[in-house]
C-alpha positions as CSV (number, residue, x, y, z in Angstrom):
1,X,0.0,0.0,0.0
2,X,1.3,3.4,-0.9
3,X,-0.3,6.7,-1.6
4,X,0.3,8.3,-5.0
5,X,2.9,10.7,-3.8
6,X,4.9,7.9,-2.1
7,X,5.0,5.1,-4.7
8,X,8.5,4.1,-5.6
9,X,9.5,2.5,-8.9
10,X,10.4,-0.7,-7.0
11,X,6.9,-1.1,-5.7
12,X,5.4,-0.3,-9.1
13,X,7.6,-2.9,-10.8
14,X,6.9,-5.5,-8.2
15,X,3.1,-5.3,-8.7
16,X,3.2,-4.9,-12.5
17,X,5.7,-7.7,-12.9
18,X,3.7,-10.2,-10.9
19,X,0.1,-9.3,-11.7
20,X,0.5,-8.1,-15.4
21,X,3.7,-9.3,-16.9
22,X,3.7,-12.6,-15.1
23,X,0.1,-13.4,-15.9
24,X,0.5,-12.4,-19.6
25,X,3.5,-14.6,-20.3
26,X,2.1,-17.5,-18.2
27,X,-1.0,-17.6,-20.3
28,X,0.9,-17.1,-23.5
29,X,3.2,-20.0,-22.7
30,X,0.3,-22.2,-21.7
31,X,-1.8,-21.6,-24.8
32,X,0.0,-24.3,-26.9
33,X,-0.7,-26.8,-24.2
34,X,-4.5,-26.0,-24.0
35,X,-7.2,-28.0,-25.7
36,X,-9.7,-26.2,-27.9
37,X,-12.8,-25.5,-25.9
38,X,-10.8,-25.0,-22.7
39,X,-11.1,-22.2,-20.2
40,X,-8.7,-19.6,-18.7
41,X,-9.7,-18.3,-15.3
42,X,-7.9,-15.2,-14.2
43,X,-7.8,-13.7,-10.7
44,X,-8.9,-10.1,-10.7
45,X,-10.0,-8.0,-7.8
46,X,-12.8,-5.7,-6.8
47,X,-10.0,-3.1,-6.7
48,X,-10.2,-3.0,-10.5
49,X,-13.7,-1.7,-10.2
50,X,-13.7,0.4,-7.0
51,X,-10.9,2.8,-6.0
52,X,-9.3,2.3,-2.6
53,X,-6.9,4.7,-0.9
54,X,-3.2,3.8,-1.3
55,X,-3.9,1.0,-3.8
56,X,-3.7,2.7,-7.1
57,X,-0.8,0.6,-8.4
58,X,-2.4,-2.7,-7.3
59,X,-5.8,-1.6,-8.7
60,X,-4.2,-0.7,-12.0
61,X,-2.7,-4.2,-12.3
62,X,-6.1,-5.8,-11.7
63,X,-7.7,-3.5,-14.2
64,X,-5.1,-4.8,-16.7
65,X,-6.2,-8.3,-15.9
66,X,-9.8,-7.4,-16.8
67,X,-8.6,-5.8,-20.0
68,X,-6.7,-8.9,-21.0
69,X,-9.7,-11.1,-20.5
70,X,-11.9,-8.8,-22.7
71,X,-9.4,-8.9,-25.5
72,X,-8.4,-12.5,-25.2
73,X,-12.0,-13.6,-25.6
74,X,-11.7,-12.3,-29.2
75,X,-8.2,-13.6,-29.7
76,X,-9.2,-17.1,-28.7
77,X,-12.7,-17.2,-30.2
78,X,-11.7,-19.6,-33.0
79,X,-10.3,-22.1,-30.5
80,X,-13.5,-21.8,-28.4
81,X,-11.4,-21.0,-25.3
82,X,-13.4,-19.1,-22.6
83,X,-11.7,-16.4,-20.6
84,X,-13.2,-15.3,-17.3
85,X,-12.0,-13.1,-14.4
86,X,-13.0,-13.9,-10.9
87,X,-13.0,-10.6,-8.9
88,X,-13.3,-11.4,-5.2
89,X,-13.7,-8.8,-2.6
90,X,-11.5,-8.5,0.5
91,X,-10.0,-11.8,1.6
92,X,-8.5,-11.6,5.1
93,X,-5.1,-13.3,4.7
94,X,-1.9,-13.1,6.7
95,X,-0.3,-10.8,4.1
96,X,-2.4,-7.9,5.6
97,X,-0.5,-8.3,8.8
98,X,2.7,-7.3,6.9
99,X,1.0,-4.0,6.1
100,X,-0.3,-3.0,9.5
101,X,-0.3,-4.1,13.1
102,X,-2.6,-3.8,16.1
103,X,-5.4,-1.2,16.0
104,X,-4.2,0.1,12.6
105,X,-4.6,-3.4,11.2
106,X,-8.1,-3.6,12.6
107,X,-9.1,-0.2,11.2
108,X,-7.6,-1.1,7.8
109,X,-9.7,-4.3,7.7
110,X,-12.8,-2.4,8.7
111,X,-12.2,0.2,6.0
112,X,-11.6,-2.4,3.3
113,X,-14.7,-4.3,4.3
114,X,-16.8,-1.1,4.3
115,X,-15.5,-0.2,0.8
116,X,-16.2,-3.7,-0.5
117,X,-19.8,-3.6,0.8
118,X,-20.3,-0.2,-0.8
119,X,-18.8,-1.4,-4.1
120,X,-21.0,-4.5,-4.0
121,X,-24.0,-2.3,-3.5
122,X,-23.0,0.0,-6.4
123,X,-22.5,-3.0,-8.7
124,X,-25.9,-4.5,-7.8
125,X,-27.6,-1.2,-8.5
126,X,-26.0,-0.9,-11.9
127,X,-26.9,-4.5,-12.6
128,X,-30.6,-3.8,-11.6
129,X,-30.7,-0.8,-13.9
130,X,-29.3,-2.7,-16.8
131,X,-31.7,-5.6,-16.1
132,X,-34.7,-3.3,-15.8
133,X,-33.7,-1.5,-19.0
134,X,-33.1,-4.8,-20.7
135,X,-36.5,-6.0,-19.6
136,X,-38.2,-2.8,-20.8
137,X,-36.4,-3.2,-24.2
138,X,-37.5,-6.9,-24.6
139,X,-41.1,-5.9,-23.7
140,X,-41.1,-3.1,-26.2
141,X,-39.7,-5.4,-29.0
142,X,-42.3,-8.0,-28.1
143,X,-45.1,-5.4,-28.3
144,X,-43.8,-4.1,-31.6
145,X,-43.6,-7.6,-33.0
146,X,-47.2,-8.3,-31.8
147,X,-48.5,-5.1,-33.4
148,X,-46.6,-5.9,-36.6
149,X,-48.2,-9.4,-36.7
150,X,-51.6,-7.9,-36.0
151,X,-51.2,-5.4,-38.8
152,X,-50.2,-8.1,-41.2
153,X,-53.2,-10.2,-40.2
154,X,-55.6,-7.3,-40.4
155,X,-54.2,-6.3,-43.9
156,X,-54.6,-9.9,-45.0
157,X,-58.2,-10.2,-43.8
158,X,-59.1,-6.9,-45.4
159,X,-58.0,-8.2,-48.8
160,X,-60.3,-11.3,-48.5
């Protein structure tokens, strides 16, 4: 964790080498070994979707993972290889203890959990809006189709 003004190149390289460069070349090297119709599952993070303080470098690496998946879907279409990203929220692991100790660790975990709950709520609201909009669109298309069919039937019956 490092705020924007305190990020050093070593930290930046560490994150991008592991989460972006390492992932990219691992998948690239594994592709010749994969069967057509296989699946690639990448580990993303909610940090790619929701901004967290002092996690801009890590978040950017996870956004790159999402971007890879979106592009690789098209690159691997002919081989019928699926590409998915799992983006979990906060997972309480011992690595957090290397970042903070005592009360500061407790506060950090609470802040992360709160931010994850908020991000989850925002994602659900966006999903509902899309779902509602999609439902309205389907209904409008269905009604238009029905009216079109009725018009064809009426026109046909008027001819006879």
